[in-house]
TIGUKOL-328217 format. One record per residue: residue in three letters; z, x, y of N, C-alpha, C, O in turn. Coordinates in steps of 0.05 Angstrom, whole numbers, plus 5000, padded with zeros to 4 digits. Last residue first. Example, Ala and Ser with C-alpha at 12.3 -4.5 7.8 and 13.67 -1.06 7.14 Angstrom:
BEGIN
ser514252574955514352734979515752585001516152685023/ala515652644886515652464910515652644934516952854934/
//
This chain:
BEGIN
unk478949205073479848965088477848915111478148725126/unk474649395019476049455044476749195058475348995056/unk475649174951474049184976475849265000478249195000/unk477449594894478049374913476349404938475749624947/unk477049994856475049774856475449564876473949364877/unk481450344863478750434868476650214869474550254883/unk486850254853485650104875482650164880481450054898/unk488250524805489550274812487850114832487549874829/unk485250984802485550824777486750554783486450364767/unk485951204852483451064847483550904821482050704818/unk490651504845490651254861488251084855488350834855/unk488551934816490651754804490651494819490651274806/unk484952174850484052094824486051914810485251744793/unk487952294897485852094897485151994870484951744866/unk494952374892492252484888490252254885490752054873/unk498552004942498252104915495452224913493752184930/unk503051664987500851844981501051954952503151994941/unk502451064947502051344954503451424979504951264990/unk501550414970501550594946500850874955498950914969/unk504149814994503350085000503650254975505650244961/unk502249154995503349364977502349634987499849674988/unk503848515026502448775023503748955003506048914995/unk506648025023504348055040502648305034500148295037/unk510547514999509547784992506847815006504947665002/unk515347175035512547185027511647475022512047645039/unk520547165055520147255028517247265018516747334995/unk519946615099521446845090520846915061520746735044/unk513146415115515846345105517246605096515946795087/unk509746685173510046635145512846555137514746625150/unk509846815228507646655217508146555188506946355180/unk515846985242513546895258511746705243512046465245/unk519947125207520647065235518346965252518746855274/unk519747275154519446995161520146925189520746695195/unk519647775132522247675140522147375148524147245149/unk515347905075515747835104518547715109519647575092/unk515348445033515948165036516648105065518248245077/unk511748945001512748845027513048545026511148395018/unk512949464957512049184959513349074985515749094989/unk511050114952513049944965511749664969509649644982/unk510850714911509750474923511950304935514250334929/unk508651284876510551174895509250924908506950934915/unk506651224808505851254836508051144855509150924849/unk506951204753508951364767508251414797509151604809/unk503850854726502751124731504551304746503951534752/unk506850394728506350514702505150794704505550954686/unk506650284783509250354771508750504744510050704738/unk501350124787502250354802504850464790505250704787/unk501449664754499849894746500650144761500850364748/unk504949344784505649414756504049664747505149844735/unk501949294831504549424832505349514804506349744800/unk497648994812497149264822499749424823499849664816/unk500248514801499048664779498548954787498849134771/unk501648364853503748434834502648584810504048764799/unk496548254873498148464885500348554866500848794864/unk494847824840493348074841495048304852494948534841/unk498847444856498647544828497147814826498047994812/unk497547334908500047474903499947594875500947814870/unk490547444923492747284913495247464909495047714908/unk486147754937486147474945488447304934488347064935/unk486448394970486348234946486547944955487047894979/unk483748975004484848705003484648594975483048674958/unk485649605037483949435020485249155018487449115027/unk485650175075486749905073484649725058482349705067/unk487550845070485450645065486750375062488750345048/unk489151455102490051185093487551015090485651035105/unk491052135105488951935100490051675090491751675072/unk494152555133495252295124493052075121493151865134/unk492653075140492152885162492852595155492052415170/unk494253465105491453405106490753205128488353165134/unk499753465109498353685121495353645123494053765139/unk500852985081501553005109500053235123499053195145/unk499153125030497952905044498452925074496652885090/unk502953535019500053595020498553375035496753445051/unk507853245022507353475039504353545042503353595064/unk507252854981507652775009506953005028505552965048/unk506653184936504552994944504752924973502852934988/unk511753434938509253594940506953414948505453494966/unk515453014932515453174957512753334960511753354982/unk516452494907514052664902513552834927511552814941/unk521152244924520652284895518252464888518152574866/unk521452234981523852274964523252354936524652524924/unk516252154997517752385008520152444991520952674988/unk515051674970513751924962515252174972515552364958/unk518151325000518551344971517351614961518651754945/unk515651395050518451475047519151505017520651685009/unk510751175039510851455046513751555043514151785034/unk512050645031511050795008511251095014511851254996/unk513850505083515550475060514650645036516350785024/unk509350605116511850755120513650745095514850945087/unk505650245093505050535096507650695098508050885083/unk508049745097507249855071506850155072507650295053/unk508649695153511049685135510349815108511949975097/unk503249715168505049925177507549935159508450145152/unk501449235144500349485136502149725143502649905128/unk504448875175504948895146503849155134505049275117/unk502248965226505149015222505649045192507249215184/unk496948815218497549095227500449155221501149375211/unk497548275206496448455186497248745193498048895175/unk499348095256501148075232500248265210501848395197/unk494848195287497348325293499248325270500648525264/unk491047845263490648135263493248295269493748495256/unk494547345223493247435248492847735247494147875231/unk493147175154494847275175493247355200490947425198/unk491346915107490146855133491946935156492346785175/unk492746985055494746875073493746815101495046675116/unk488747235026489046945023491046825042491046575046/unk489147775029487347645048487647335047486847205066/unk494348205025493447945015491747805036492747725057/unk492848905022493648665038492648415024490448405014/unk494749545006493449304997494549065011497049025011/unk493750195025495449955031493749715024491449675034/unk494050834999492550585000494450365006496650344993/unk493451515017495251285014493451035016491651025032/unk491352124987491151905005493351704999494851714980/unk488752784976490952594975490352364994489152405015/unk484453094988485253074960487452864955487952784932/unk479053095032481753005027482252984997480652874982/unk475453645054475553425035478453355030480153525024/
//
């Protein structure tokens, strides 16, 4: 049973291509994991040894994504907000995704537990 996970939240309203979504999810995952490695070494280490469980969910607006970031910050969860560089499909600075964790499931679920899978 996994006790730790990482959740990456993607904006579904942007209608990104599958490849673009994959890149944004990867940015969110790596960025949040690096934050955890620096500030929550134990969480990172346990998550890594369990097999690095990741869940990808969706929201329908930038506002929803920013509200999730505020909640993650208030709970002390490592997270990384992703803004696109604007080299392909989106204007520069478009907020696309939010990586949260790794962290204990019960804490992360307070932020993302009710969101639908992508």
